[in-house]
CHARMM internal coordinates of N, CA and C (Angstrom, degrees):
IC EDIT
DIST 1 N 1 CA 1.4354
DIST 1 CA 1 C 1.5370
ANGL 1 N 1 CA 1 C 110.76
DIST 1 C 2 N 1.3619
ANGL 1 CA 1 C 2 N 117.64
DIHE 1 N 1 CA 1 C 2 N -49.15
DIST 2 N 2 CA 1.4546
ANGL 1 C 2 N 2 CA 120.48
DIHE 1 CA 1 C 2 N 2 CA -179.08
DIST 2 CA 2 C 1.5256
ANGL 2 N 2 CA 2 C 111.97
DIHE 1 C 2 N 2 CA 2 C -99.42
DIST 2 C 3 N 1.2952
ANGL 2 CA 2 C 3 N 116.85
DIHE 2 N 2 CA 2 C 3 N -12.36
DIST 3 N 3 CA 1.4565
ANGL 2 C 3 N 3 CA 120.66
DIHE 2 CA 2 C 3 N 3 CA 176.32
DIST 3 CA 3 C 1.5210
ANGL 3 N 3 CA 3 C 113.21
DIHE 2 C 3 N 3 CA 3 C 64.80
DIST 3 C 4 N 1.3149
ANGL 3 CA 3 C 4 N 115.52
DIHE 3 N 3 CA 3 C 4 N -132.79
DIST 4 N 4 CA 1.4554
ANGL 3 C 4 N 4 CA 121.52
DIHE 3 CA 3 C 4 N 4 CA -174.13
DIST 4 CA 4 C 1.5265
ANGL 4 N 4 CA 4 C 111.28
DIHE 3 C 4 N 4 CA 4 C -101.55
DIST 4 C 5 N 1.3200
ANGL 4 CA 4 C 5 N 117.15
DIHE 4 N 4 CA 4 C 5 N 39.39
DIST 5 N 5 CA 1.4646
ANGL 4 C 5 N 5 CA 121.05
DIHE 4 CA 4 C 5 N 5 CA -179.55
DIST 5 CA 5 C 1.5272
ANGL 5 N 5 CA 5 C 110.00
DIHE 4 C 5 N 5 CA 5 C -68.04
DIST 5 C 6 N 1.3258
ANGL 5 CA 5 C 6 N 115.77
DIHE 5 N 5 CA 5 C 6 N 148.85
DIST 6 N 6 CA 1.4644
ANGL 5 C 6 N 6 CA 120.86
DIHE 5 CA 5 C 6 N 6 CA -178.90
DIST 6 CA 6 C 1.5256
ANGL 6 N 6 CA 6 C 111.62
DIHE 5 C 6 N 6 CA 6 C -58.43
DIST 6 C 7 N 1.3291
ANGL 6 CA 6 C 7 N 117.31
DIHE 6 N 6 CA 6 C 7 N -39.04
DIST 7 N 7 CA 1.4661
ANGL 6 C 7 N 7 CA 119.90
DIHE 6 CA 6 C 7 N 7 CA -178.92
DIST 7 CA 7 C 1.5236
ANGL 7 N 7 CA 7 C 111.12
DIHE 6 C 7 N 7 CA 7 C -65.99
DIST 7 C 8 N 1.3268
ANGL 7 CA 7 C 8 N 117.58
DIHE 7 N 7 CA 7 C 8 N -34.81
DIST 8 N 8 CA 1.4731
ANGL 7 C 8 N 8 CA 120.70
DIHE 7 CA 7 C 8 N 8 CA 177.83
DIST 8 CA 8 C 1.5227
ANGL 8 N 8 CA 8 C 109.75
DIHE 7 C 8 N 8 CA 8 C -67.97
DIST 8 C 9 N 1.3432
ANGL 8 CA 8 C 9 N 117.27
DIHE 8 N 8 CA 8 C 9 N -41.09
DIST 9 N 9 CA 1.4738
ANGL 8 C 9 N 9 CA 120.38
DIHE 8 CA 8 C 9 N 9 CA 177.58
DIST 9 CA 9 C 1.5252
ANGL 9 N 9 CA 9 C 110.66
DIHE 8 C 9 N 9 CA 9 C -62.93
DIST 9 C 10 N 1.3392
ANGL 9 CA 9 C 10 N 117.39
DIHE 9 N 9 CA 9 C 10 N -40.65
DIST 10 N 10 CA 1.4681
ANGL 9 C 10 N 10 CA 120.04
DIHE 9 CA 9 C 10 N 10 CA 178.85
DIST 10 CA 10 C 1.5232
ANGL 10 N 10 CA 10 C 111.11
DIHE 9 C 10 N 10 CA 10 C -64.30
DIST 10 C 11 N 1.3259
ANGL 10 CA 10 C 11 N 116.55
DIHE 10 N 10 CA 10 C 11 N -44.18
DIST 11 N 11 CA 1.4716
ANGL 10 C 11 N 11 CA 120.02
DIHE 10 CA 10 C 11 N 11 CA 178.75
DIST 11 CA 11 C 1.5197
ANGL 11 N 11 CA 11 C 110.92
DIHE 10 C 11 N 11 CA 11 C -61.91
DIST 11 C 12 N 1.3142
ANGL 11 CA 11 C 12 N 116.20
DIHE 11 N 11 CA 11 C 12 N -42.01
DIST 12 N 12 CA 1.4586
ANGL 11 C 12 N 12 CA 120.73
DIHE 11 CA 11 C 12 N 12 CA 178.81
DIST 12 CA 12 C 1.5318
ANGL 12 N 12 CA 12 C 110.22
DIHE 11 C 12 N 12 CA 12 C -61.91
DIST 12 C 13 N 1.3240
ANGL 12 CA 12 C 13 N 116.24
DIHE 12 N 12 CA 12 C 13 N -42.90
DIST 13 N 13 CA 1.4610
ANGL 12 C 13 N 13 CA 120.94
DIHE 12 CA 12 C 13 N 13 CA 178.07
DIST 13 CA 13 C 1.5276
ANGL 13 N 13 CA 13 C 110.85
DIHE 12 C 13 N 13 CA 13 C -64.50
DIST 13 C 14 N 1.3330
ANGL 13 CA 13 C 14 N 117.37
DIHE 13 N 13 CA 13 C 14 N -41.79
DIST 14 N 14 CA 1.4644
ANGL 13 C 14 N 14 CA 121.06
DIHE 13 CA 13 C 14 N 14 CA 178.38
DIST 14 CA 14 C 1.5244
ANGL 14 N 14 CA 14 C 110.85
DIHE 13 C 14 N 14 CA 14 C -60.64
DIST 14 C 15 N 1.3452
ANGL 14 CA 14 C 15 N 116.45
DIHE 14 N 14 CA 14 C 15 N -43.78
DIST 15 N 15 CA 1.4650
ANGL 14 C 15 N 15 CA 119.85
DIHE 14 CA 14 C 15 N 15 CA 179.70
DIST 15 CA 15 C 1.5220
ANGL 15 N 15 CA 15 C 111.11
DIHE 14 C 15 N 15 CA 15 C -63.97
DIST 15 C 16 N 1.3267
ANGL 15 CA 15 C 16 N 116.43
DIHE 15 N 15 CA 15 C 16 N -40.10
DIST 16 N 16 CA 1.4609
ANGL 15 C 16 N 16 CA 120.15
DIHE 15 CA 15 C 16 N 16 CA 178.32
DIST 16 CA 16 C 1.5297
ANGL 16 N 16 CA 16 C 110.62
DIHE 15 C 16 N 16 CA 16 C -62.09
DIST 16 C 17 N 1.3201
ANGL 16 CA 16 C 17 N 116.37
DIHE 16 N 16 CA 16 C 17 N -43.63
DIST 17 N 17 CA 1.4731
ANGL 16 C 17 N 17 CA 119.82
DIHE 16 CA 16 C 17 N 17 CA 179.44
DIST 17 CA 17 C 1.5251
ANGL 17 N 17 CA 17 C 110.92
DIHE 16 C 17 N 17 CA 17 C -65.23
DIST 17 C 18 N 1.3471
ANGL 17 CA 17 C 18 N 118.13
DIHE 17 N 17 CA 17 C 18 N -38.62
DIST 18 N 18 CA 1.4678
ANGL 17 C 18 N 18 CA 120.76
DIHE 17 CA 17 C 18 N 18 CA 177.17
DIST 18 CA 18 C 1.5258
ANGL 18 N 18 CA 18 C 111.45
DIHE 17 C 18 N 18 CA 18 C -62.76
DIST 18 C 19 N 1.3270
ANGL 18 CA 18 C 19 N 116.27
DIHE 18 N 18 CA 18 C 19 N -40.94
DIST 19 N 19 CA 1.4665
ANGL 18 C 19 N 19 CA 120.10
DIHE 18 CA 18 C 19 N 19 CA 177.78
DIST 19 CA 19 C 1.5250
ANGL 19 N 19 CA 19 C 110.48
DIHE 18 C 19 N 19 CA 19 C -62.97
DIST 19 C 20 N 1.3349
ANGL 19 CA 19 C 20 N 117.39
DIHE 19 N 19 CA 19 C 20 N -41.73
DIST 20 N 20 CA 1.4747
ANGL 19 C 20 N 20 CA 121.12
DIHE 19 CA 19 C 20 N 20 CA 178.31
DIST 20 CA 20 C 1.5250
ANGL 20 N 20 CA 20 C 109.77
DIHE 19 C 20 N 20 CA 20 C -63.28
DIST 20 C 21 N 1.3215
ANGL 20 CA 20 C 21 N 117.39
DIHE 20 N 20 CA 20 C 21 N -45.41
DIST 21 N 21 CA 1.4603
ANGL 20 C 21 N 21 CA 121.03
DIHE 20 CA 20 C 21 N 21 CA 179.78
DIST 21 CA 21 C 1.5234
ANGL 21 N 21 CA 21 C 111.32
DIHE 20 C 21 N 21 CA 21 C -62.80
DIST 21 C 22 N 1.3454
ANGL 21 CA 21 C 22 N 117.22
DIHE 21 N 21 CA 21 C 22 N -40.33
DIST 22 N 22 CA 1.4668
ANGL 21 C 22 N 22 CA 120.56
DIHE 21 CA 21 C 22 N 22 CA 179.63
DIST 22 CA 22 C 1.5315
ANGL 22 N 22 CA 22 C 110.18
DIHE 21 C 22 N 22 CA 22 C -64.66
DIST 22 C 23 N 1.3217
ANGL 22 CA 22 C 23 N 117.74
DIHE 22 N 22 CA 22 C 23 N -40.82
DIST 23 N 23 CA 1.4732
ANGL 22 C 23 N 23 CA 120.40
DIHE 22 CA 22 C 23 N 23 CA 176.89
DIST 23 CA 23 C 1.5201
ANGL 23 N 23 CA 23 C 110.96
DIHE 22 C 23 N 23 CA 23 C -64.22
DIST 23 C 24 N 1.3403
ANGL 23 CA 23 C 24 N 117.02
DIHE 23 N 23 CA 23 C 24 N -41.52
DIST 24 N 24 CA 1.4686
ANGL 23 C 24 N 24 CA 120.57
DIHE 23 CA 23 C 24 N 24 CA 177.74
DIST 24 CA 24 C 1.5240
ANGL 24 N 24 CA 24 C 111.52
DIHE 23 C 24 N 24 CA 24 C -60.66
DIST 24 C 25 N 1.3193
ANGL 24 CA 24 C 25 N 116.74
DIHE 24 N 24 CA 24 C 25 N -42.63
DIST 25 N 25 CA 1.4608
ANGL 24 C 25 N 25 CA 119.99
DIHE 24 CA 24 C 25 N 25 CA 179.33
DIST 25 CA 25 C 1.5250
ANGL 25 N 25 CA 25 C 111.47
DIHE 24 C 25 N 25 CA 25 C -66.82
DIST 25 C 26 N 1.3339
ANGL 25 CA 25 C 26 N 116.89
DIHE 25 N 25 CA 25 C 26 N -37.22
DIST 26 N 26 CA 1.4636
ANGL 25 C 26 N 26 CA 120.33
DIHE 25 CA 25 C 26 N 26 CA 177.66
DIST 26 CA 26 C 1.5183
ANGL 26 N 26 CA 26 C 111.39
DIHE 25 C 26 N 26 CA 26 C -63.27
DIST 26 C 27 N 1.3199
ANGL 26 CA 26 C 27 N 116.58
DIHE 26 N 26 CA 26 C 27 N -41.26
DIST 27 N 27 CA 1.4646
ANGL 26 C 27 N 27 CA 119.98
DIHE 26 CA 26 C 27 N 27 CA -175.65
DIST 27 CA 27 C 1.5210
ANGL 27 N 27 CA 27 C 112.53
DIHE 26 C 27 N 27 CA 27 C -81.19
DIST 27 C 28 N 1.3151
ANGL 27 CA 27 C 28 N 117.84
DIHE 27 N 27 CA 27 C 28 N -22.68
DIST 28 N 28 CA 1.4614
ANGL 27 C 28 N 28 CA 120.40
DIHE 27 CA 27 C 28 N 28 CA -177.97
DIST 28 CA 28 C 1.5225
ANGL 28 N 28 CA 28 C 109.43
DIHE 27 C 28 N 28 CA 28 C -149.12
DIST 28 C 29 N 1.3465
ANGL 28 CA 28 C 29 N 116.65
DIHE 28 N 28 CA 28 C 29 N 78.87
DIST 29 N 29 CA 1.4678
ANGL 28 C 29 N 29 CA 118.72
DIHE 28 CA 28 C 29 N 29 CA -178.07
DIST 29 CA 29 C 1.5333
ANGL 29 N 29 CA 29 C 110.83
DIHE 28 C 29 N 29 CA 29 C -63.46
DIST 29 C 30 N 1.3154
ANGL 29 CA 29 C 30 N 117.06
DIHE 29 N 29 CA 29 C 30 N 148.59
DIST 30 N 30 CA 1.4625
ANGL 29 C 30 N 30 CA 120.00
DIHE 29 CA 29 C 30 N 30 CA -179.29
DIST 30 CA 30 C 1.5293
ANGL 30 N 30 CA 30 C 110.97
DIHE 29 C 30 N 30 CA 30 C -66.57
DIST 30 C 31 N 1.3309
ANGL 30 CA 30 C 31 N 115.43
DIHE 30 N 30 CA 30 C 31 N 150.92
DIST 31 N 31 CA 1.4657
ANGL 30 C 31 N 31 CA 120.47
DIHE 30 CA 30 C 31 N 31 CA 176.17
DIST 31 CA 31 C 1.5217
ANGL 31 N 31 CA 31 C 109.28
DIHE 30 C 31 N 31 CA 31 C -72.54
DIST 31 C 32 N 1.3220
ANGL 31 CA 31 C 32 N 115.40
DIHE 31 N 31 CA 31 C 32 N 135.87
DIST 32 N 32 CA 1.4569
ANGL 31 C 32 N 32 CA 120.11
DIHE 31 CA 31 C 32 N 32 CA 177.62
DIST 32 CA 32 C 1.5206
ANGL 32 N 32 CA 32 C 107.99
DIHE 31 C 32 N 32 CA 32 C -88.09
DIST 32 C 33 N 1.3135
ANGL 32 CA 32 C 33 N 116.31
DIHE 32 N 32 CA 32 C 33 N 125.09
DIST 33 N 33 CA 1.4585
ANGL 32 C 33 N 33 CA 121.15
DIHE 32 CA 32 C 33 N 33 CA 179.20
DIST 33 CA 33 C 1.5185
ANGL 33 N 33 CA 33 C 107.89
DIHE 32 C 33 N 33 CA 33 C -96.15
DIST 33 C 34 N 1.3279
ANGL 33 CA 33 C 34 N 115.64
DIHE 33 N 33 CA 33 C 34 N 121.81
DIST 34 N 34 CA 1.4625
ANGL 33 C 34 N 34 CA 119.82
DIHE 33 CA 33 C 34 N 34 CA 177.88
DIST 34 CA 34 C 1.5166
ANGL 34 N 34 CA 34 C 108.50
DIHE 33 C 34 N 34 CA 34 C -91.21
DIST 34 C 35 N 1.2987
ANGL 34 CA 34 C 35 N 115.48
DIHE 34 N 34 CA 34 C 35 N 123.84
DIST 35 N 35 CA 1.4634
ANGL 34 C 35 N 35 CA 121.04
DIHE 34 CA 34 C 35 N 35 CA -178.36
DIST 35 CA 35 C 1.5149
ANGL 35 N 35 CA 35 C 109.57
DIHE 34 C 35 N 35 CA 35 C -114.46
DIST 35 C 36 N 1.3196
ANGL 35 CA 35 C 36 N 113.73
DIHE 35 N 35 CA 35 C 36 N 155.53
DIST 36 N 36 CA 1.4626
ANGL 35 C 36 N 36 CA 119.30
DIHE 35 CA 35 C 36 N 36 CA 175.60
DIST 36 CA 36 C 1.5331
ANGL 36 N 36 CA 36 C 108.76
DIHE 35 C 36 N 36 CA 36 C -65.72
DIST 36 C 37 N 1.3183
ANGL 36 CA 36 C 37 N 117.30
DIHE 36 N 36 CA 36 C 37 N 146.09
DIST 37 N 37 CA 1.4682
ANGL 36 C 37 N 37 CA 119.10
DIHE 36 CA 36 C 37 N 37 CA 178.07
DIST 37 CA 37 C 1.5347
ANGL 37 N 37 CA 37 C 110.22
DIHE 36 C 37 N 37 CA 37 C -60.79
DIST 37 C 38 N 1.2876
ANGL 37 CA 37 C 38 N 115.42
DIHE 37 N 37 CA 37 C 38 N 144.26
DIST 38 N 38 CA 1.4632
ANGL 37 C 38 N 38 CA 121.56
DIHE 37 CA 37 C 38 N 38 CA 179.05
DIST 38 CA 38 C 1.5213
ANGL 38 N 38 CA 38 C 108.86
DIHE 37 C 38 N 38 CA 38 C -83.42
DIST 38 C 39 N 1.3323
ANGL 38 CA 38 C 39 N 115.58
DIHE 38 N 38 CA 38 C 39 N 135.00
DIST 39 N 39 CA 1.4635
ANGL 38 C 39 N 39 CA 119.17
DIHE 38 CA 38 C 39 N 39 CA 177.49
DIST 39 CA 39 C 1.5263
ANGL 39 N 39 CA 39 C 108.83
DIHE 38 C 39 N 39 CA 39 C -69.08
DIST 39 C 40 N 1.2973
ANGL 39 CA 39 C 40 N 116.43
DIHE 39 N 39 CA 39 C 40 N 128.90
DIST 40 N 40 CA 1.4573
ANGL 39 C 40 N 40 CA 120.76
DIHE 39 CA 39 C 40 N 40 CA 179.61
DIST 40 CA 40 C 1.5308
ANGL 40 N 40 CA 40 C 109.04
DIHE 39 C 40 N 40 CA 40 C -101.02
DIST 40 C 41 N 1.3019
ANGL 40 CA 40 C 41 N 114.89
DIHE 40 N 40 CA 40 C 41 N 134.66
DIST 41 N 41 CA 1.4586
ANGL 40 C 41 N 41 CA 120.94
DIHE 40 CA 40 C 41 N 41 CA -179.78
DIST 41 CA 41 C 1.5202
ANGL 41 N 41 CA 41 C 107.71
DIHE 40 C 41 N 41 CA 41 C -113.16
DIST 41 C 42 N 1.3048
ANGL 41 CA 41 C 42 N 116.07
DIHE 41 N 41 CA 41 C 42 N 123.21
DIST 42 N 42 CA 1.4659
ANGL 41 C 42 N 42 CA 120.24
DIHE 41 CA 41 C 42 N 42 CA -179.31
DIST 42 CA 42 C 1.5255
ANGL 42 N 42 CA 42 C 108.69
DIHE 41 C 42 N 42 CA 42 C -78.09
DIST 42 C 43 N 1.3197
ANGL 42 CA 42 C 43 N 115.25
DIHE 42 N 42 CA 42 C 43 N 130.03
DIST 43 N 43 CA 1.4530
ANGL 42 C 43 N 43 CA 121.78
DIHE 42 CA 42 C 43 N 43 CA 178.06
DIST 43 CA 43 C 1.5235
ANGL 43 N 43 CA 43 C 107.15
DIHE 42 C 43 N 43 CA 43 C -109.84
DIST 43 C 44 N 1.2988
ANGL 43 CA 43 C 44 N 115.22
DIHE 43 N 43 CA 43 C 44 N 126.14
DIST 44 N 44 CA 1.4578
ANGL 43 C 44 N 44 CA 120.31
DIHE 43 CA 43 C 44 N 44 CA -178.53
DIST 44 CA 44 C 1.5202
ANGL 44 N 44 CA 44 C 110.13
DIHE 43 C 44 N 44 CA 44 C -65.64
DIST 44 C 45 N 1.3268
ANGL 44 CA 44 C 45 N 116.11
DIHE 44 N 44 CA 44 C 45 N 143.47
DIST 45 N 45 CA 1.4596
ANGL 44 C 45 N 45 CA 119.58
DIHE 44 CA 44 C 45 N 45 CA 178.02
DIST 45 CA 45 C 1.5225
ANGL 45 N 45 CA 45 C 112.03
DIHE 44 C 45 N 45 CA 45 C -102.11
DIST 45 C 46 N 1.3343
ANGL 45 CA 45 C 46 N 116.74
DIHE 45 N 45 CA 45 C 46 N 13.53
DIST 46 N 46 CA 1.4578
ANGL 45 C 46 N 46 CA 119.11
DIHE 45 CA 45 C 46 N 46 CA 176.02
DIST 46 CA 46 C 1.5260
ANGL 46 N 46 CA 46 C 108.73
DIHE 45 C 46 N 46 CA 46 C -73.77
DIST 46 C 47 N 1.3176
ANGL 46 CA 46 C 47 N 117.87
DIHE 46 N 46 CA 46 C 47 N 145.34
DIST 47 N 47 CA 1.4751
ANGL 46 C 47 N 47 CA 120.47
DIHE 46 CA 46 C 47 N 47 CA -177.42
DIST 47 CA 47 C 1.5342
ANGL 47 N 47 CA 47 C 110.95
DIHE 46 C 47 N 47 CA 47 C -64.93
DIST 47 C 48 N 1.3381
ANGL 47 CA 47 C 48 N 115.02
DIHE 47 N 47 CA 47 C 48 N 147.14
DIST 48 N 48 CA 1.4559
ANGL 47 C 48 N 48 CA 120.49
DIHE 47 CA 47 C 48 N 48 CA 174.53
DIST 48 CA 48 C 1.5185
ANGL 48 N 48 CA 48 C 108.97
DIHE 47 C 48 N 48 CA 48 C -75.58
DIST 48 C 49 N 1.3027
ANGL 48 CA 48 C 49 N 115.31
DIHE 48 N 48 CA 48 C 49 N 160.46
DIST 49 N 49 CA 1.4630
ANGL 48 C 49 N 49 CA 121.21
DIHE 48 CA 48 C 49 N 49 CA 175.13
DIST 49 CA 49 C 1.5353
ANGL 49 N 49 CA 49 C 108.05
DIHE 48 C 49 N 49 CA 49 C -64.69
DIST 49 C 50 N 1.3251
ANGL 49 CA 49 C 50 N 117.98
DIHE 49 N 49 CA 49 C 50 N 123.07
DIST 50 N 50 CA 1.4520
ANGL 49 C 50 N 50 CA 122.57
DIHE 49 CA 49 C 50 N 50 CA -176.59
DIST 50 CA 50 C 1.5226
ANGL 50 N 50 CA 50 C 112.55
DIHE 49 C 50 N 50 CA 50 C -60.39
DIST 50 C 51 N 1.3220
ANGL 50 CA 50 C 51 N 118.35
DIHE 50 N 50 CA 50 C 51 N -23.77
DIST 51 N 51 CA 1.4641
ANGL 50 C 51 N 51 CA 120.35
DIHE 50 CA 50 C 51 N 51 CA -179.20
DIST 51 CA 51 C 1.5361
ANGL 51 N 51 CA 51 C 111.31
DIHE 50 C 51 N 51 CA 51 C -66.59
DIST 51 C 52 N 1.3352
ANGL 51 CA 51 C 52 N 117.37
DIHE 51 N 51 CA 51 C 52 N -18.92
DIST 52 N 52 CA 1.4733
ANGL 51 C 52 N 52 CA 120.02
DIHE 51 CA 51 C 52 N 52 CA 177.20
DIST 52 CA 52 C 1.5203
ANGL 52 N 52 CA 52 C 111.14
DIHE 51 C 52 N 52 CA 52 C -64.60
DIST 52 C 53 N 1.3255
ANGL 52 CA 52 C 53 N 117.16
DIHE 52 N 52 CA 52 C 53 N -25.48
DIST 53 N 53 CA 1.4596
ANGL 52 C 53 N 53 CA 121.15
DIHE 52 CA 52 C 53 N 53 CA -172.10
DIST 53 CA 53 C 1.5173
ANGL 53 N 53 CA 53 C 113.40
DIHE 52 C 53 N 53 CA 53 C -103.17
DIST 53 C 54 N 1.3138
ANGL 53 CA 53 C 54 N 118.34
DIHE 53 N 53 CA 53 C 54 N 5.32
DIST 54 N 54 CA 1.4634
ANGL 53 C 54 N 54 CA 119.74
DIHE 53 CA 53 C 54 N 54 CA -179.81
DIST 54 CA 54 C 1.5241
ANGL 54 N 54 CA 54 C 110.15
DIHE 53 C 54 N 54 CA 54 C -65.08
DIST 54 C 55 N 1.3246
ANGL 54 CA 54 C 55 N 116.60
DIHE 54 N 54 CA 54 C 55 N 129.08
DIST 55 N 55 CA 1.4495
ANGL 54 C 55 N 55 CA 122.08
DIHE 54 CA 54 C 55 N 55 CA 176.16
DIST 55 CA 55 C 1.5188
ANGL 55 N 55 CA 55 C 115.07
DIHE 54 C 55 N 55 CA 55 C 80.99
DIST 55 C 56 N 1.3207
ANGL 55 CA 55 C 56 N 119.27
DIHE 55 N 55 CA 55 C 56 N 7.47
DIST 56 N 56 CA 1.4647
ANGL 55 C 56 N 56 CA 120.64
DIHE 55 CA 55 C 56 N 56 CA 179.13
DIST 56 CA 56 C 1.5233
ANGL 56 N 56 CA 56 C 109.47
DIHE 55 C 56 N 56 CA 56 C -100.12
DIST 56 C 57 N 1.3199
ANGL 56 CA 56 C 57 N 116.04
DIHE 56 N 56 CA 56 C 57 N 159.63
DIST 57 N 57 CA 1.4525
ANGL 56 C 57 N 57 CA 122.13
DIHE 56 CA 56 C 57 N 57 CA -178.82
DIST 57 CA 57 C 1.5208
ANGL 57 N 57 CA 57 C 108.41
DIHE 56 C 57 N 57 CA 57 C -103.95
DIST 57 C 58 N 1.3287
ANGL 57 CA 57 C 58 N 117.96
DIHE 57 N 57 CA 57 C 58 N 140.90
DIST 58 N 58 CA 1.4627
ANGL 57 C 58 N 58 CA 122.45
DIHE 57 CA 57 C 58 N 58 CA 177.84
DIST 58 CA 58 C 1.5138
ANGL 58 N 58 CA 58 C 109.50
DIHE 57 C 58 N 58 CA 58 C -86.86
DIST 58 C 59 N 1.3188
ANGL 58 CA 58 C 59 N 117.42
DIHE 58 N 58 CA 58 C 59 N 91.07
DIST 59 N 59 CA 1.4535
ANGL 58 C 59 N 59 CA 119.81
DIHE 58 CA 58 C 59 N 59 CA 175.91
DIST 59 CA 59 C 1.5170
ANGL 59 N 59 CA 59 C 108.72
DIHE 58 C 59 N 59 CA 59 C -64.82
DIST 59 C 60 N 1.2910
ANGL 59 CA 59 C 60 N 116.55
DIHE 59 N 59 CA 59 C 60 N 145.70
DIST 60 N 60 CA 1.4555
ANGL 59 C 60 N 60 CA 120.42
DIHE 59 CA 59 C 60 N 60 CA 179.53
DIST 60 CA 60 C 1.5182
ANGL 60 N 60 CA 60 C 112.60
DIHE 59 C 60 N 60 CA 60 C 89.67
DIST 60 C 61 N 1.3087
ANGL 60 CA 60 C 61 N 116.62
DIHE 60 N 60 CA 60 C 61 N -19.04
DIST 61 N 61 CA 1.4600
ANGL 60 C 61 N 61 CA 120.12
DIHE 60 CA 60 C 61 N 61 CA 176.19
DIST 61 CA 61 C 1.5200
ANGL 61 N 61 CA 61 C 110.47
DIHE 60 C 61 N 61 CA 61 C -108.08
DIST 61 C 62 N 1.3206
ANGL 61 CA 61 C 62 N 116.75
DIHE 61 N 61 CA 61 C 62 N 10.64
DIST 62 N 62 CA 1.4604
ANGL 61 C 62 N 62 CA 120.33
DIHE 61 CA 61 C 62 N 62 CA 179.49
DIST 62 CA 62 C 1.5049
ANGL 62 N 62 CA 62 C 112.31
DIHE 61 C 62 N 62 CA 62 C 86.31
DIST 62 C 63 N 1.2993
ANGL 62 CA 62 C 63 N 118.22
DIHE 62 N 62 CA 62 C 63 N -0.41
DIST 63 N 63 CA 1.4590
ANGL 62 C 63 N 63 CA 121.15
DIHE 62 CA 62 C 63 N 63 CA 179.10
DIST 63 CA 63 C 1.4998
ANGL 63 N 63 CA 63 C 112.22
DIHE 62 C 63 N 63 CA 63 C 81.99
DIST 63 C 64 N 1.2985
ANGL 63 CA 63 C 64 N 115.16
DIHE 63 N 63 CA 63 C 64 N 150.05
DIST 64 N 64 CA 1.4561
ANGL 63 C 64 N 64 CA 120.92
DIHE 63 CA 63 C 64 N 64 CA 177.32
DIST 64 CA 64 C 1.5152
ANGL 64 N 64 CA 64 C 109.05
DIHE 63 C 64 N 64 CA 64 C -94.07
DIST 64 C 65 N 1.2904
ANGL 64 CA 64 C 65 N 115.87
DIHE 64 N 64 CA 64 C 65 N 144.12
DIST 65 N 65 CA 1.4508
ANGL 64 C 65 N 65 CA 120.71
DIHE 64 CA 64 C 65 N 65 CA 178.58
DIST 65 CA 65 C 1.5220
ANGL 65 N 65 CA 65 C 110.74
DIHE 64 C 65 N 65 CA 65 C -118.09
DIST 65 C 66 N 1.3070
ANGL 65 CA 65 C 66 N 114.68
DIHE 65 N 65 CA 65 C 66 N 29.88
DIST 66 N 66 CA 1.4505
ANGL 65 C 66 N 66 CA 120.52
DIHE 65 CA 65 C 66 N 66 CA 178.57
DIST 66 CA 66 C 1.5309
ANGL 66 N 66 CA 66 C 108.06
DIHE 65 C 66 N 66 CA 66 C -151.92
DIST 66 C 67 N 1.3056
ANGL 66 CA 66 C 67 N 116.15
DIHE 66 N 66 CA 66 C 67 N 163.19
DIST 67 N 67 CA 1.4617
ANGL 66 C 67 N 67 CA 120.35
DIHE 66 CA 66 C 67 N 67 CA 178.87
DIST 67 CA 67 C 1.5230
ANGL 67 N 67 CA 67 C 109.56
DIHE 66 C 67 N 67 CA 67 C -81.73
DIST 67 C 68 N 1.3006
ANGL 67 CA 67 C 68 N 115.38
DIHE 67 N 67 CA 67 C 68 N 139.92
DIST 68 N 68 CA 1.4556
ANGL 67 C 68 N 68 CA 118.63
DIHE 67 CA 67 C 68 N 68 CA 172.99
DIST 68 CA 68 C 1.5101
ANGL 68 N 68 CA 68 C 108.97
DIHE 67 C 68 N 68 CA 68 C -77.58
DIST 68 C 69 N 1.2967
ANGL 68 CA 68 C 69 N 114.19
DIHE 68 N 68 CA 68 C 69 N 149.83
DIST 69 N 69 CA 1.4535
ANGL 68 C 69 N 69 CA 116.69
DIHE 68 CA 68 C 69 N 69 CA -178.69
DIST 69 CA 69 C 1.4576
ANGL 69 N 69 CA 69 C 113.76
DIHE 68 C 69 N 69 CA 69 C -118.38
END
COOR INIT
IC SEED 1 N 1 CA 1 C
IC BUILD
């Protein structure tokens, strides 16, 4: 249907590489590294006091051009 199109050749090459990688993993699985559990710190989801943000600019949002109330 698509013949010898470049995209078909790339897909064929990708599949061949995946098959090679799968065979490599079968013959030599990676070593599993056991790590100590990471300490989890609970962060409260209650809103911060709005007065903390008076007069600050919201970087990443293009900045505010008005006073917060």
